[in-house]
PDB file of N, H, CA, C and O in Angstrom:
ATOM      1  N   MET A   1       4.671 -11.860   1.171  1.00  0.00           N
ATOM      2  CA  MET A   1       4.585 -11.421  -0.201  1.00  0.00           C
ATOM      3  C   MET A   1       5.114 -12.541  -1.095  1.00  0.00           C
ATOM      4  O   MET A   1       6.212 -13.047  -0.861  1.00  0.00           O
ATOM      5  N   PRO A   2       4.357 -12.933  -2.105  1.00  0.00           N
ATOM      6  CA  PRO A   2       4.826 -14.003  -2.985  1.00  0.00           C
ATOM      7  C   PRO A   2       6.029 -13.549  -3.812  1.00  0.00           C
ATOM      8  O   PRO A   2       6.120 -12.402  -4.249  1.00  0.00           O
ATOM      9  N   ARG A   3       6.926 -14.475  -4.003  1.00  0.00           N
ATOM     10  H   ARG A   3       6.852 -15.407  -3.648  1.00  0.00           H
ATOM     11  CA  ARG A   3       8.106 -14.154  -4.802  1.00  0.00           C
ATOM     12  C   ARG A   3       7.765 -14.233  -6.283  1.00  0.00           C
ATOM     13  O   ARG A   3       6.965 -15.064  -6.713  1.00  0.00           O
ATOM     14  N   LEU A   4       8.392 -13.347  -7.051  1.00  0.00           N
ATOM     15  H   LEU A   4       9.042 -12.672  -6.702  1.00  0.00           H
ATOM     16  CA  LEU A   4       8.196 -13.355  -8.496  1.00  0.00           C
ATOM     17  C   LEU A   4       9.199 -14.304  -9.136  1.00  0.00           C
ATOM     18  O   LEU A   4      10.348 -14.398  -8.702  1.00  0.00           O
ATOM     19  N   THR A   5       8.758 -14.993 -10.157  1.00  0.00           N
ATOM     20  H   THR A   5       7.825 -14.917 -10.509  1.00  0.00           H
ATOM     21  CA  THR A   5       9.664 -15.874 -10.891  1.00  0.00           C
ATOM     22  C   THR A   5      10.580 -15.020 -11.761  1.00  0.00           C
ATOM     23  O   THR A   5      10.312 -13.839 -11.979  1.00  0.00           O
ATOM     24  N   GLU A   6      11.641 -15.611 -12.249  1.00  0.00           N
ATOM     25  H   GLU A   6      11.858 -16.571 -12.072  1.00  0.00           H
ATOM     26  CA  GLU A   6      12.574 -14.904 -13.122  1.00  0.00           C
ATOM     27  C   GLU A   6      11.871 -14.360 -14.376  1.00  0.00           C
ATOM     28  O   GLU A   6      12.095 -13.203 -14.732  1.00  0.00           O
ATOM     29  N   PRO A   7      11.024 -15.159 -15.060  1.00  0.00           N
ATOM     30  CA  PRO A   7      10.311 -14.610 -16.222  1.00  0.00           C
ATOM     31  C   PRO A   7       9.379 -13.439 -15.859  1.00  0.00           C
ATOM     32  O   PRO A   7       9.244 -12.490 -16.632  1.00  0.00           O
ATOM     33  N   GLU A   8       8.742 -13.510 -14.686  1.00  0.00           N
ATOM     34  H   GLU A   8       8.851 -14.281 -14.058  1.00  0.00           H
ATOM     35  CA  GLU A   8       7.881 -12.405 -14.254  1.00  0.00           C
ATOM     36  C   GLU A   8       8.713 -11.146 -14.009  1.00  0.00           C
ATOM     37  O   GLU A   8       8.309 -10.045 -14.384  1.00  0.00           O
ATOM     38  N   GLN A   9       9.866 -11.313 -13.385  1.00  0.00           N
ATOM     39  H   GLN A   9      10.195 -12.207 -13.080  1.00  0.00           H
ATOM     40  CA  GLN A   9      10.745 -10.173 -13.152  1.00  0.00           C
ATOM     41  C   GLN A   9      11.191  -9.541 -14.463  1.00  0.00           C
ATOM     42  O   GLN A   9      11.214  -8.316 -14.591  1.00  0.00           O
ATOM     43  N   GLN A  10      11.542 -10.366 -15.427  1.00  0.00           N
ATOM     44  H   GLN A  10      11.523 -11.361 -15.323  1.00  0.00           H
ATOM     45  CA  GLN A  10      11.980  -9.860 -16.731  1.00  0.00           C
ATOM     46  C   GLN A  10      10.837  -9.136 -17.446  1.00  0.00           C
ATOM     47  O   GLN A  10      11.055  -8.123 -18.110  1.00  0.00           O
ATOM     48  N   GLU A  11       9.626  -9.660 -17.306  1.00  0.00           N
ATOM     49  H   GLU A  11       9.449 -10.483 -16.767  1.00  0.00           H
ATOM     50  CA  GLU A  11       8.479  -9.008 -17.935  1.00  0.00           C
ATOM     51  C   GLU A  11       8.228  -7.631 -17.317  1.00  0.00           C
ATOM     52  O   GLU A  11       7.935  -6.673 -18.033  1.00  0.00           O
ATOM     53  N   ILE A  12       8.341  -7.534 -16.004  1.00  0.00           N
ATOM     54  H   ILE A  12       8.579  -8.312 -15.423  1.00  0.00           H
ATOM     55  CA  ILE A  12       8.170  -6.248 -15.323  1.00  0.00           C
ATOM     56  C   ILE A  12       9.229  -5.270 -15.800  1.00  0.00           C
ATOM     57  O   ILE A  12       8.926  -4.106 -16.063  1.00  0.00           O
ATOM     58  N   ILE A  13      10.458  -5.727 -15.913  1.00  0.00           N
ATOM     59  H   ILE A  13      10.705  -6.672 -15.700  1.00  0.00           H
ATOM     60  CA  ILE A  13      11.547  -4.865 -16.385  1.00  0.00           C
ATOM     61  C   ILE A  13      11.250  -4.347 -17.790  1.00  0.00           C
ATOM     62  O   ILE A  13      11.486  -3.175 -18.085  1.00  0.00           O
ATOM     63  N   ARG A  14      10.726  -5.228 -18.667  1.00  0.00           N
ATOM     64  H   ARG A  14      10.534  -6.180 -18.428  1.00  0.00           H
ATOM     65  CA  ARG A  14      10.384  -4.797 -20.035  1.00  0.00           C
ATOM     66  C   ARG A  14       9.312  -3.707 -20.023  1.00  0.00           C
ATOM     67  O   ARG A  14       9.398  -2.748 -20.789  1.00  0.00           O
ATOM     68  N   PHE A  15       8.306  -3.848 -19.162  1.00  0.00           N
ATOM     69  H   PHE A  15       8.237  -4.627 -18.539  1.00  0.00           H
ATOM     70  CA  PHE A  15       7.267  -2.817 -19.067  1.00  0.00           C
ATOM     71  C   PHE A  15       7.865  -1.498 -18.597  1.00  0.00           C
ATOM     72  O   PHE A  15       7.547  -0.441 -19.142  1.00  0.00           O
ATOM     73  N   ILE A  16       8.719  -1.554 -17.599  1.00  0.00           N
ATOM     74  H   ILE A  16       8.977  -2.413 -17.156  1.00  0.00           H
ATOM     75  CA  ILE A  16       9.328  -0.337 -17.058  1.00  0.00           C
ATOM     76  C   ILE A  16      10.221   0.322 -18.102  1.00  0.00           C
ATOM     77  O   ILE A  16      10.159   1.536 -18.293  1.00  0.00           O
ATOM     78  N   GLU A  17      11.046  -0.466 -18.775  1.00  0.00           N
ATOM     79  H   GLU A  17      11.096  -1.452 -18.620  1.00  0.00           H
ATOM     80  CA  GLU A  17      11.942   0.095 -19.794  1.00  0.00           C
ATOM     81  C   GLU A  17      11.165   0.697 -20.964  1.00  0.00           C
ATOM     82  O   GLU A  17      11.622   1.663 -21.576  1.00  0.00           O
ATOM     83  N   ALA A  18      10.010   0.143 -21.277  1.00  0.00           N
ATOM     84  H   ALA A  18       9.640  -0.642 -20.780  1.00  0.00           H
ATOM     85  CA  ALA A  18       9.181   0.657 -22.370  1.00  0.00           C
ATOM     86  C   ALA A  18       8.297   1.820 -21.899  1.00  0.00           C
ATOM     87  O   ALA A  18       7.531   2.381 -22.682  1.00  0.00           O
ATOM     88  N   ASP A  19       8.411   2.172 -20.621  1.00  0.00           N
ATOM     89  H   ASP A  19       9.033   1.716 -19.985  1.00  0.00           H
ATOM     90  CA  ASP A  19       7.616   3.253 -20.027  1.00  0.00           C
ATOM     91  C   ASP A  19       6.122   2.994 -20.206  1.00  0.00           C
ATOM     92  O   ASP A  19       5.355   3.896 -20.543  1.00  0.00           O
ATOM     93  N   LYS A  20       5.723   1.738 -19.972  1.00  0.00           N
ATOM     94  H   LYS A  20       6.346   1.005 -19.698  1.00  0.00           H
ATOM     95  CA  LYS A  20       4.322   1.338 -20.065  1.00  0.00           C
ATOM     96  C   LYS A  20       3.814   0.982 -18.674  1.00  0.00           C
ATOM     97  O   LYS A  20       4.588   0.540 -17.825  1.00  0.00           O
ATOM     98  N   PRO A  21       2.514   1.172 -18.434  1.00  0.00           N
ATOM     99  CA  PRO A  21       1.971   0.816 -17.116  1.00  0.00           C
ATOM    100  C   PRO A  21       2.007  -0.697 -16.892  1.00  0.00           C
ATOM    101  O   PRO A  21       1.858  -1.486 -17.826  1.00  0.00           O
ATOM    102  N   LEU A  22       2.205  -1.071 -15.649  1.00  0.00           N
ATOM    103  H   LEU A  22       2.326  -0.431 -14.891  1.00  0.00           H
ATOM    104  CA  LEU A  22       2.227  -2.493 -15.312  1.00  0.00           C
ATOM    105  C   LEU A  22       0.818  -3.068 -15.335  1.00  0.00           C
ATOM    106  O   LEU A  22      -0.135  -2.386 -14.957  1.00  0.00           O
ATOM    107  N   PRO A  23       0.674  -4.315 -15.774  1.00  0.00           N
ATOM    108  CA  PRO A  23      -0.632  -4.965 -15.703  1.00  0.00           C
ATOM    109  C   PRO A  23      -1.080  -5.077 -14.248  1.00  0.00           C
ATOM    110  O   PRO A  23      -0.257  -5.091 -13.333  1.00  0.00           O
ATOM    111  N   GLU A  24      -2.378  -5.155 -14.053  1.00  0.00           N
ATOM    112  H   GLU A  24      -3.046  -5.143 -14.797  1.00  0.00           H
ATOM    113  CA  GLU A  24      -2.954  -5.216 -12.700  1.00  0.00           C
ATOM    114  C   GLU A  24      -2.316  -6.289 -11.825  1.00  0.00           C
ATOM    115  O   GLU A  24      -2.044  -6.048 -10.648  1.00  0.00           O
ATOM    116  N   LYS A  25      -2.075  -7.478 -12.392  1.00  0.00           N
ATOM    117  H   LYS A  25      -2.296  -7.674 -13.348  1.00  0.00           H
ATOM    118  CA  LYS A  25      -1.561  -8.579 -11.566  1.00  0.00           C
ATOM    119  C   LYS A  25      -0.216  -8.226 -10.941  1.00  0.00           C
ATOM    120  O   LYS A  25       0.067  -8.645  -9.819  1.00  0.00           O
ATOM    121  N   TYR A  26       0.615  -7.466 -11.646  1.00  0.00           N
ATOM    122  H   TYR A  26       0.384  -7.126 -12.558  1.00  0.00           H
ATOM    123  CA  TYR A  26       1.913  -7.087 -11.092  1.00  0.00           C
ATOM    124  C   TYR A  26       1.790  -5.924 -10.128  1.00  0.00           C
ATOM    125  O   TYR A  26       2.520  -5.858  -9.139  1.00  0.00           O
ATOM    126  N   ARG A  27       0.879  -5.009 -10.401  1.00  0.00           N
ATOM    127  H   ARG A  27       0.286  -5.063 -11.205  1.00  0.00           H
ATOM    128  CA  ARG A  27       0.709  -3.882  -9.475  1.00  0.00           C
ATOM    129  C   ARG A  27       0.283  -4.383  -8.109  1.00  0.00           C
ATOM    130  O   ARG A  27       0.762  -3.888  -7.089  1.00  0.00           O
ATOM    131  N   PHE A  28      -0.621  -5.370  -8.076  1.00  0.00           N
ATOM    132  H   PHE A  28      -1.010  -5.773  -8.905  1.00  0.00           H
ATOM    133  CA  PHE A  28      -1.056  -5.905  -6.782  1.00  0.00           C
ATOM    134  C   PHE A  28       0.047  -6.725  -6.126  1.00  0.00           C
ATOM    135  O   PHE A  28       0.198  -6.682  -4.905  1.00  0.00           O
ATOM    136  N   LEU A  29       0.815  -7.466  -6.906  1.00  0.00           N
ATOM    137  H   LEU A  29       0.693  -7.501  -7.898  1.00  0.00           H
ATOM    138  CA  LEU A  29       1.905  -8.265  -6.333  1.00  0.00           C
ATOM    139  C   LEU A  29       3.004  -7.382  -5.751  1.00  0.00           C
ATOM    140  O   LEU A  29       3.626  -7.739  -4.750  1.00  0.00           O
ATOM    141  N   LEU A  30       3.240  -6.242  -6.372  1.00  0.00           N
ATOM    142  H   LEU A  30       2.735  -5.952  -7.185  1.00  0.00           H
ATOM    143  CA  LEU A  30       4.315  -5.364  -5.922  1.00  0.00           C
ATOM    144  C   LEU A  30       3.880  -4.390  -4.835  1.00  0.00           C
ATOM    145  O   LEU A  30       4.722  -3.744  -4.212  1.00  0.00           O
ATOM    146  N   SER A  31       2.595  -4.280  -4.603  1.00  0.00           N
ATOM    147  H   SER A  31       1.911  -4.806  -5.109  1.00  0.00           H
ATOM    148  CA  SER A  31       2.078  -3.359  -3.604  1.00  0.00           C
ATOM    149  C   SER A  31       2.424  -3.866  -2.207  1.00  0.00           C
ATOM    150  O   SER A  31       2.381  -5.067  -1.940  1.00  0.00           O
ATOM    151  N   LEU A  32       2.763  -2.942  -1.332  1.00  0.00           N
ATOM    152  H   LEU A  32       2.797  -1.967  -1.549  1.00  0.00           H
ATOM    153  CA  LEU A  32       3.070  -3.324   0.045  1.00  0.00           C
ATOM    154  C   LEU A  32       1.800  -3.511   0.873  1.00  0.00           C
ATOM    155  O   LEU A  32       1.825  -4.150   1.925  1.00  0.00           O
ATOM    156  N   SER A  33       0.713  -2.962   0.402  1.00  0.00           N
ATOM    157  H   SER A  33       0.692  -2.443  -0.452  1.00  0.00           H
ATOM    158  CA  SER A  33      -0.541  -3.137   1.126  1.00  0.00           C
ATOM    159  C   SER A  33      -1.513  -3.929   0.260  1.00  0.00           C
ATOM    160  O   SER A  33      -1.333  -4.056  -0.951  1.00  0.00           O
ATOM    161  N   LYS A  34      -2.530  -4.449   0.899  1.00  0.00           N
ATOM    162  H   LYS A  34      -2.676  -4.346   1.883  1.00  0.00           H
ATOM    163  CA  LYS A  34      -3.535  -5.218   0.173  1.00  0.00           C
ATOM    164  C   LYS A  34      -4.358  -4.273  -0.697  1.00  0.00           C
ATOM    165  O   LYS A  34      -4.542  -3.108  -0.344  1.00  0.00           O
ATOM    166  N   PRO A  35      -4.851  -4.765  -1.830  1.00  0.00           N
ATOM    167  CA  PRO A  35      -5.705  -3.907  -2.655  1.00  0.00           C
ATOM    168  C   PRO A  35      -6.954  -3.500  -1.901  1.00  0.00           C
ATOM    169  O   PRO A  35      -7.559  -4.296  -1.183  1.00  0.00           O
ATOM    170  N   LYS A  36      -7.322  -2.261  -2.077  1.00  0.00           N
ATOM    171  H   LYS A  36      -6.831  -1.615  -2.661  1.00  0.00           H
ATOM    172  CA  LYS A  36      -8.492  -1.747  -1.389  1.00  0.00           C
ATOM    173  C   LYS A  36      -9.722  -1.922  -2.266  1.00  0.00           C
ATOM    174  O   LYS A  36      -9.643  -1.874  -3.493  1.00  0.00           O
ATOM    175  N   GLY A  37     -10.842  -2.123  -1.622  1.00  0.00           N
ATOM    176  H   GLY A  37     -10.906  -2.163  -0.625  1.00  0.00           H
ATOM    177  CA  GLY A  37     -12.098  -2.230  -2.354  1.00  0.00           C
ATOM    178  C   GLY A  37     -12.488  -0.879  -2.925  1.00  0.00           C
ATOM    179  O   GLY A  37     -11.932   0.153  -2.550  1.00  0.00           O
ATOM    180  N   ARG A  38     -13.417  -0.898  -3.805  1.00  0.00           N
ATOM    181  H   ARG A  38     -13.869  -1.737  -4.110  1.00  0.00           H
ATOM    182  CA  ARG A  38     -13.888   0.350  -4.396  1.00  0.00           C
ATOM    183  C   ARG A  38     -14.915   0.991  -3.483  1.00  0.00           C
ATOM    184  O   ARG A  38     -15.740   0.313  -2.870  1.00  0.00           O
ATOM    185  N   GLN A  39     -14.847   2.289  -3.407  1.00  0.00           N
ATOM    186  H   GLN A  39     -14.177   2.840  -3.905  1.00  0.00           H
ATOM    187  CA  GLN A  39     -15.817   2.995  -2.606  1.00  0.00           C
ATOM    188  C   GLN A  39     -16.945   3.441  -3.534  1.00  0.00           C
ATOM    189  O   GLN A  39     -16.701   4.015  -4.595  1.00  0.00           O
ATOM    190  N   ILE A  40     -18.150   3.177  -3.131  1.00  0.00           N
ATOM    191  H   ILE A  40     -18.348   2.710  -2.269  1.00  0.00           H
ATOM    192  CA  ILE A  40     -19.314   3.520  -3.934  1.00  0.00           C
ATOM    193  C   ILE A  40     -20.093   4.619  -3.213  1.00  0.00           C
ATOM    194  O   ILE A  40     -20.488   4.480  -2.055  1.00  0.00           O
ATOM    195  N   TRP A  41     -20.296   5.699  -3.933  1.00  0.00           N
ATOM    196  H   TRP A  41     -19.975   5.812  -4.874  1.00  0.00           H
ATOM    197  CA  TRP A  41     -21.053   6.826  -3.375  1.00  0.00           C
ATOM    198  C   TRP A  41     -22.481   6.754  -3.895  1.00  0.00           C
ATOM    199  O   TRP A  41     -22.714   6.447  -5.064  1.00  0.00           O
ATOM    200  N   THR A  42     -23.422   7.037  -3.022  1.00  0.00           N
ATOM    201  H   THR A  42     -23.232   7.286  -2.072  1.00  0.00           H
ATOM    202  CA  THR A  42     -24.819   7.076  -3.445  1.00  0.00           C
ATOM    203  C   THR A  42     -25.402   8.426  -3.049  1.00  0.00           C
ATOM    204  O   THR A  42     -25.010   9.017  -2.042  1.00  0.00           O
ATOM    205  N   CYS A  43     -26.322   8.893  -3.839  1.00  0.00           N
ATOM    206  H   CYS A  43     -26.640   8.414  -4.657  1.00  0.00           H
ATOM    207  CA  CYS A  43     -27.023  10.141  -3.539  1.00  0.00           C
ATOM    208  C   CYS A  43     -28.424   9.810  -3.086  1.00  0.00           C
ATOM    209  O   CYS A  43     -29.085   8.939  -3.652  1.00  0.00           O
ATOM    210  N   ARG A  44     -28.864  10.498  -2.078  1.00  0.00           N
ATOM    211  H   ARG A  44     -28.327  11.206  -1.619  1.00  0.00           H
ATOM    212  CA  ARG A  44     -30.230  10.274  -1.582  1.00  0.00           C
ATOM    213  C   ARG A  44     -31.083  11.469  -1.863  1.00  0.00           C
ATOM    214  O   ARG A  44     -32.266  11.478  -1.523  1.00  0.00           O
TER     215      ARG A  44
END
């Protein structure tokens, strides 16, 4: 897992304190699993 820089950590803290959702880049960095692809359903 890549380490977050000090400014990135502070930015995440600001989002959490403001009760705002994290941007995608941080959600994927903080996830313990790899991002999953989208499942596409088709009707026949």
